[in-house]
C-alpha positions in Angstrom: 137.3 116.7 -33.1 137.2 120.5 -33.1 139.5 122.2 -30.5 136.5 124.6 -29.8 134.3 121.7 -28.6 132.6 122.3 -25.3 131.2 119.8 -22.8 127.8 121.5 -22.8 127.6 121.7 -26.6 124.3 121.1 -28.4 124.4 117.8 -30.4 122.1 116.6 -33.2 122.5 113.0 -34.4 120.9 111.6 -37.6 120.8 107.9 -38.1 119.9 105.8 -41.2 119.6 102.2 -42.2 123.4 101.6 -41.6 122.9 101.8 -37.8 120.4 98.9 -37.8 121.8 96.6 -40.5 124.1 95.0 -37.9 121.0 94.1 -35.9 119.8 91.9 -38.7 117.5 94.3 -40.4 118.2 94.7 -44.2 118.2 98.1 -45.7 115.2 99.1 -47.8 117.0 100.5 -50.7 119.0 98.0 -52.8 121.4 98.6 -55.6 118.7 97.5 -58.1 116.2 100.1 -56.7 114.0 97.5 -55.2 112.8 97.1 -51.6 112.9 93.3 -51.1 111.7 92.6 -54.6 109.2 95.4 -54.7 109.5 98.7 -56.7 109.1 101.8 -54.5 106.0 102.8 -56.3 104.3 99.5 -55.4 104.7 99.7 -51.7 105.8 103.1 -50.5 103.5 105.8 -51.9 99.9 106.8 -50.9 98.9 106.0 -54.5 100.1 102.4 -54.1 98.1 102.0 -50.9 95.0 103.3 -52.6 95.6 101.0 -55.6 96.7 97.8 -53.8 96.2 98.1 -50.1 96.6 94.3 -49.5 100.0 94.2 -51.2 101.2 97.2 -49.2 99.9 95.8 -45.9 101.5 92.4 -46.7 104.8 94.1 -47.3 104.7 96.0 -44.0 103.4 92.9 -42.1 106.5 91.0 -43.2 108.7 93.8 -42.1 106.9 94.1 -38.7 107.4 90.3 -38.2 111.1 90.7 -39.1 111.5 93.5 -36.6 109.9 91.4 -33.8 112.0 88.3 -34.5 113.9 86.9 -31.5 117.3 87.5 -33.1 116.8 91.3 -33.7 118.0 93.5 -30.9 119.8 96.9 -30.5 123.5 96.7 -31.3 126.5 98.5 -29.8 125.7 101.7 -31.9 122.2 102.0 -30.5 123.3 101.4 -27.0 126.1 104.0 -27.3 123.8 106.7 -28.5 121.4 106.0 -25.6 124.3 106.3 -23.2 125.3 109.6 -24.8 121.8 110.9 -24.3 121.7 109.9 -20.7 125.1 111.4 -19.8 125.3 114.5 -22.0 125.1 117.8 -20.2 124.0 119.9 -23.2 121.1 119.8 -25.6 120.7 116.5 -27.5 118.4 115.3 -30.2 118.5 112.0 -32.0 116.7 112.0 -35.4 116.3 108.7 -37.2 115.2 107.9 -40.7 114.6 104.3 -39.6 111.1 103.0 -38.8 112.3 100.2 -36.5 112.2 100.6 -32.7 115.8 99.7 -31.9 116.7 103.1 -30.6 113.8 103.0 -28.3 114.7 99.5 -27.1 118.2 100.7 -26.4 116.8 103.5 -24.2 116.8 106.6 -26.4 114.1 109.0 -25.4 115.0 112.4 -27.0 114.2 110.9 -30.3 112.4 111.9 -33.5 111.4 109.0 -35.9 111.0 111.4 -38.8 109.8 108.7 -41.2 107.3 107.1 -38.8 107.2 103.9 -36.7 106.6 100.4 -38.0 105.0 99.3 -34.8 102.3 101.8 -35.0 99.2 102.2 -37.3 97.1 105.2 -38.1 93.4 105.3 -38.8 92.5 107.1 -42.0 89.0 107.5 -40.8 89.5 109.3 -37.4 93.3 109.9 -37.4 93.9 107.9 -34.2 97.4 106.4 -33.7 97.8 103.0 -32.1 100.6 100.7 -31.1 100.4 97.6 -33.3 102.6 94.5 -33.2 100.4 92.1 -35.2 99.6 91.8 -38.9 97.1 94.3 -40.3 94.3 92.8 -42.3 91.2 94.1 -44.0 89.1 93.2 -41.0 91.4 94.9 -38.5 89.4 97.6 -36.7 90.5 101.0 -35.3 90.5 100.8 -31.5 89.1 104.4 -31.3 86.4 104.6 -33.9 85.8 100.9 -34.6 86.0 101.2 -38.3 87.5 98.3 -40.2 89.8 98.4 -43.2 90.9 101.9 -42.5 94.3 101.3 -40.8 97.5 102.1 -42.6 101.2 101.8 -41.5 102.4 104.8 -39.5 105.1 105.3 -42.1 106.0 108.3 -44.1 105.8 107.3 -47.8 107.3 109.0 -50.8 105.4 112.2 -51.5 104.5 112.7 -47.8 105.9 115.2 -45.3 108.4 113.8 -42.7 107.3 114.1 -39.1 108.3 116.9 -36.6 110.4 118.9 -39.2 109.9 122.1 -37.2 111.5 120.5 -34.1 114.3 119.1 -36.2 115.0 122.4 -37.9 115.1 124.3 -34.6 117.6 121.8 -33.2 119.8 122.1 -36.3 119.8 125.9 -36.1 121.4 125.8 -32.7 123.6 122.7 -33.1 127.2 122.8 -32.1 127.8 119.3 -33.4 126.0 117.4 -36.1 126.7 113.6 -36.5 125.3 111.5 -39.4 125.4 107.8 -39.0 124.7 105.2 -41.7 122.8 107.3 -44.1 123.1 107.3 -47.9 122.7 111.1 -48.4 120.2 110.5 -51.2 116.9 111.1 -49.4 115.8 114.7 -48.6 115.2 116.6 -46.5 117.5 114.5 -44.2 120.4 114.7 -46.8 120.3 118.5 -46.4 120.6 118.5 -42.6 124.4 118.7 -42.6 124.4 121.8 -44.8 121.7 123.4 -42.6 123.6 122.7 -39.4 126.8 124.2 -40.9 125.2 127.3 -42.4 122.7 128.1 -39.6 124.9 127.3 -36.5 128.4 126.7 -37.7 128.2 123.2 -36.4 131.1 120.8 -36.4 130.0 118.0 -38.7 131.0 114.3 -38.5 130.0 111.4 -40.8 130.1 107.8 -39.7 129.5 105.3 -42.5 130.8 102.2 -44.2 131.5 104.4 -47.3 131.2 108.1 -48.0 127.6 109.3 -48.5 126.4 111.4 -51.4 126.9 114.5 -49.2 130.2 113.4 -47.7 132.0 116.6 -48.8 129.9 118.7 -46.5 131.4 117.1 -43.4 134.4 118.2 -41.5 135.2 114.7 -40.5 134.5 111.3 -42.1 135.1 108.1 -40.2 134.6 104.8 -42.1 133.6 101.5 -40.6 130.6 99.6 -39.2 128.4 101.6 -36.9 128.9 99.1 -34.0 132.6 100.2 -34.0 132.6 103.8 -35.0 129.7 105.0 -32.9 131.0 103.7 -29.5 134.4 105.2 -30.2 132.9 108.6 -31.0 130.6 108.6 -28.0 133.6 107.8 -25.8 135.4 110.8 -27.2 132.5 113.1 -26.7 131.9 111.9 -23.1 135.6 112.5 -22.4 134.9 116.2 -22.7 132.5 116.1 -19.7 
């Protein structure tokens, strides 16, 4: 940890799939480039949804059911980040690339799910956003406009703009500490956050991961290991400065 660290420092945390894998959720991106047997262009683009909406809905219905399974719950990393938010005296923002709700279940509130939320759907007819915990079928109707067959997962697909980028960029520009947890460093713009935090604010940067990411050289510190172990240790160090 930097000797210049202050107890009211501004902290931005970025999390990826590595923070949720210990909760029983598989990562989307496999070594073979498939998402659970599907190519990205089959299930994760607007074009795929226009071409094969039933396939795309089935894929996300399965993921939604997996997320709501009784054995899936926040792990020690999620809980530690929620504790850090509660007890931190300075500015704090948690940005997640994950579409699960495990940070929310753990108690995180100053949170930006930049790639959307699996337990929400958006109406392509009226734009309304709804909480949704069941399967989405062709006959599923929007609760606002009543139109059927117009609901899509509230998920940012390839070729679409991540959510709340202005809020994220503003936080990065004033960050004293930037922490990346369980991210591959391959997906932009999130992979560029560490460089942005260093260049704009001179932030101290820390990577927590099971292996170095594609942007590992941009970090001042790299700590390897499972998130359920590395995150609580780092949070304890940060809170010791209070």
